[in-house]
N, C-alpha and C positions, 0 to 999 in steps of 0.2 A: 104563688096562688095556691090556696087551700090551707095555709097556716092560720090557726084560730087560737086566740087567747080568751078565756072565759072567766068572768067573776060573777059568782051568784050574790045577789043583793043580800046585805046583812048589816043590821045596826045603822040603818041610814046611809049605808055605802053602797053605791051602784056603779056599774061599769058599762061603757059603750064601746064596742070594737069596730074599727074601721078596717075592712079586709084589703082595701086598696093600698093602705099605708102600713099596715101591721101594727097599729097603734091602738092600745086599750086605754081609753080616757076614763078616769075614775073620779066620781063626784060624791059630795056629801060630807058634812062636817061631823066628825067623831073623834074620840080619844085616840091618842097614839096606840094604846093597846088594842083597841078595836081595828085600827088600821093595820097594825102589825098582823093580827089574825086574818084579816081579809086579804092582805098581800100574800100571806102564805098559802092561802087557799086557791089562788089563781092557777088555772089548769091550761095546758096546751094540747092540741091535737091537730092532725092534718087530715084533710079530705082528699089530698092528692094520692093518685095511684103510683106516682113516681116522685116521692118528696125529696129525694137526693139527687135529682137530675142536675142541679146547679150547685148544690152544697150539701154535705153530709151533716152540717150542724147549724144551729141558730144561736146568735147572741142576743139575749134579752136585756135591755137597759131599763132601770128603774129610777124614777124621781118622785118626790112628794113635795107638796107645798103646804106651809103651815097656815094657821087660821088667823094670824095677826092679832093675837088676843091681847098683846101689849101695846097695840096701836102704832107700832114703829114701822109697819110695813110688812107685808107677807114675804116670806123667804122660801126659796126653792132649794132642795138638796142638790148636791153634786150627784151625777150619774154613778150608779154602780151596776154591775152586770152579773148575769147567770148565763149558763151554757146549756144548750139542749143538743145531745148527740143522737142522731136518728140512725137506727139500724133498719135498712131496707128489707123488704120481702119481695121475692120475685113473683109477679103475676104470670101464670102460665098463658100461653097463647090460646085462643078460643076458635075453634072451627065450627062451621056448619056445612053440611052436605045433605043428601037425601033424594038425589034423583034416582029414577029407575030406567035402566037401559033395557030395551027389547032387542036381544040379539038372536040372529038366525043362524043355525048351524052352517059352517063353511063361509060365513060372512068375513069380510076383511076387517082388520083392526079398527074398532069403533070407540070414539070418546065415551068415557064412562059417566062423568058428572061434570057438567059445565056450570054448575050452580055453587061450587065450593067458595067459601069465604074464610078469610083468616084475619083476626084482629089480636092486638096485644097492648095492654095498658101501658106497659113500661119497656117495650123493646120494638125496635123498627126492623130488625132482621131476623131471619130463620137460618139454622145451620144444617137442617136435615129432617128426615122423617121417613115414615114407611107407609105403604099401602099393602094391606094383607087380605087375601081371599080368606076370610075367617070362617066362612061357612059354605059347604058345598063343593070345595075344591076337588078338581079331578086333573089327573095327568093330561097335559095338553093345553091347560088354561094358561094363557101368557098375558101379563101386564107389561106395558112398554111406555117408557118416557124417553122422548127425544131430547138430547141435551140442549140447553138454551142459556146463554150467558154463563154465569158462574155455577149453575145448577147442572150436576152431572147426570147424564142420561143412563139407561140401562133396562134390563128386562128382569122379571120376577124369577126367583129361584125355584128349586124343585118343591118347595113347600108353599108356593104361592105368595111369596113375600117380595115386594119391590122396595129396595132400599135406596133413598134419595139423599145425596150429600151435596155440600157446597153452600156458602154463605151468600145470601141475597135477601133483597128486601121483601116485606110481607106481600106486596102487590106482584112481585116477580114469582114468588112461590105460588101464589093463587093462580096465576096464568099457567104455571107449569103443571100444577096438580090438575087444573081443568083440561089439560091436554093429554093426560094419561089414557091409553087405550087398552081395550080388552079384545082378545081373540082366542078362539079354541082350535087347536089342531086335530082334535079328537073327531072321529067319524060317529061317535055316539056320545056327545056331550052331556046328555041327560040321563045316562045309565044309572047314575046314583042320586042325582039331584037335578031339578029342572031350573034351579036358580042359584045364584051365588050372592053371598053378603060380603062386602068390602069394608074394611075398617081403615080409617085414615088417622094418622097422627103426625104432628110436627114438633120439633124442639127449637126453642128460641136461642138467640145468639149471646145471652148473658152480657148484654152491653152495659149493664149497671155493675157488673163484676161481683155479683152476690149469688151466683149459681144459676145454671141454665134450667129451664122448666119445660115439660113436655105437656102437650095438650091432652085432654081426654079424647077418646076415640069417638068418631062420628062414622056413620055408615051410609052406603049406597047399595042399590040392588041391581043385580043383572038377571033378567028373566030370559031363558033360552027356549 
C-alpha cells in the first residue's frame, strides 16, 4: 500500500491507476513512437513511511496491445519487466510532553509528566533514551526510573541526566517514561532557580536495518 504509478496524459494516451492491485491501465490509440515516449515517462513513488517493510524492491511488468490495423485481430505483447530498488530512510520517533509539576520542598519523589507519548512511523520498538534536567539543575535533584520489563531502571547522574536502556515496545517505553519521578534532597532547592526544565529524547530500535534514529527533544517543567 502506498505504491503509485503515474502517467501524464499525452498525445491521446492516458492512464488510470488502481492502488488496490498496483495496475496502471493505459488507453488511447496512438503511434508506436508516441506510446514508447509515454511508457518511458511513467513514474513511480511511494506514499508509505515504511516502503520496505515487506520487500526492498518492486518488479514492474509491461505489456501493450496493438490496434488491429490489419483486421487480423489485436495482439498483446509478452510481459517484460523493470526493477525498482528502494532505499529506505529511517523516520525518527516523535515524542510529546509538556506537563508542569508543582513540587514542594522535601516532598517525596513525584511523577513528572504522565502525558508523554511516543510514535514512530517505521519502528515498533525503542532501545533507550535520556531525561535531562536541561535548565535549573541543582545538586540534590534526583530523577528516578524503577525498572520494568526489559527497560532498566536507575537514577540520574551528577549532571542531572537519567540514561535509560533496554529494548521494548513504544507503549512500554511510554509507560516507563510516564512513571519517572523527581525529588530534591536539598534543603534550599530554589537557591539558584525556582523551576527545572526537563528534556526527553528516545532512540528507536532500527528494526528496518537502515540506522537508528533519535527523536527531537521535548520538554516538561517542574515548579518548586
